N, C-alpha and C positions, 0 to 999 in steps of 0.2 A: 504494500500500500504506500504509494509515493506521496499522496496528498493528505494533509491532516486538517484542512480547513473545514469548518462546520458545514458549509454549503455542499461539500463534496463527500461527507460521511454521514452514516446513520448513527443513532444513539448507541447501538450495539458495537459498531466499529470504534467509536470514540472511547467507550468503556474498555475495549480490548487494547486500544492504543495506550491508555493510561496504565492499565495493569501490566502490559508488557514493558513499558518504559520504567516503571517503578520496581519491577521484580516482584518478589514474594512479600506482599505487604502484610500478610498475616504472620509471617515468621520473624518479625522483628522483636527483639528482646526488650526494648525500651518504649515501645508504643509510638515512636515518632513517625513511622511509615504510614500509619493510619491517618495521621494529620496531613501528610502530603497527599494522600488519596483524596481527602476531603477538600483540599485546596483546589483540586482540578475538577470538582463536581460541576462547577458552572460550565466548563468545557464539555463535559459529558452530557449535560442537559441542553447544550446548544445556546448558552447565554453569552459566553465569552470565548474568544480564541485562546489557544495555548500561549501565544505571544503576549497577549494582554495580561494574562495571569502572571506570567514570568516577569513582565515589566513591573507590575504592581508589587510583587514580592521583592524584587531587587531594589525598587525605589525606597523601601524601608531602610536599606543599608547604605544609602548614599548620603553623605554628610561631610561637613568640613572636618579637617584634621583637628582633633581635640587636644593634641599635644601642645604644650607651650613652647614658644621659640626659645632657643638657648643662644645667648649672646657670645659666649666664649667656646662654643663647640660642645662636644660631648664631655660631661663631667666625669665619665668613667675612663676616658682615654688617658 
């Protein structure tokens, strides 16, 4: 299956795409894989493209560098 756009896939195909991409979501020991599967539910339901979901997720981690500037270089050197 070369195309992953909502308009080119069925609900069942999108479900399979997510399952195959994430691997064994029920076999995770810390439960985080189930959260990933839920993150893509809007794609499976035909509400958002994978690209949109990934961009929203990545946007949460985009921010300015919180480290203070050092005037005299690294103090550990």
